[in-house]
N, C-alpha and C positions, 0 to 999 in steps of 0.2 A: 487520427484517433478522436472519436467524437465524445464518448462517455468516459469519464474518469470518476471512480468512487474513492472517497477518502475515509479511512478509519482513524480515529483519534482517541487515545486513552491516556491514563496517568502513568503507566509503566511500559517498558519495552516488551516485557514478556506478554502482557495482556494485549498489546498492539499486534504482536506477531501471531498470537493465538486467534484473535478476531479476524486478522487478515486471512489466515488459513481457512477459517470457518466460512467467511464470506466468499472466498474463491471456490470452495467446494460447493456451497449451496447455490451460488449464482453462476457457476462456470466462468469465473473471471481469471485473469492472469495478472500476477503482481507486476507492477512497474516501478514501485519505490518501496523498498523494505523499510522497516521501522527506523525512523530518524527523529531526532529531537527537534521539535518545532520552535523556531526562534520567536521570542516574545511571549509564548504561552507556557513554555517549559513542559509541554505535553509531548507524547510520542505520536507520530503520524506515519501512515503508510497509505499507498494508493494501489488501485487495481483497475483493469479495464477489460472489456470483453474482447478486444483486439489483441493480437499477438504483440509482444513487446518489440520495439524497434531494435535494429541491430546496431552494433558499433558503440555500445556503452550508453550514450545519451542519458546518463543519470539513472539508468535502470540497475537495480542491485539484486 
């Protein structure tokens, strides 16, 4: 997986909505659903143009 894009917002709901929007607009696949970022107390999610790895590997 070469490219990973991160979404970071102040609320879980906003993070999930922006992740969905980004995935639709840029044809990305979520690899990390909204999770509280340690240290910043913000919500973070990640996506990539590649298909998510199998076997869990932190993908939600």
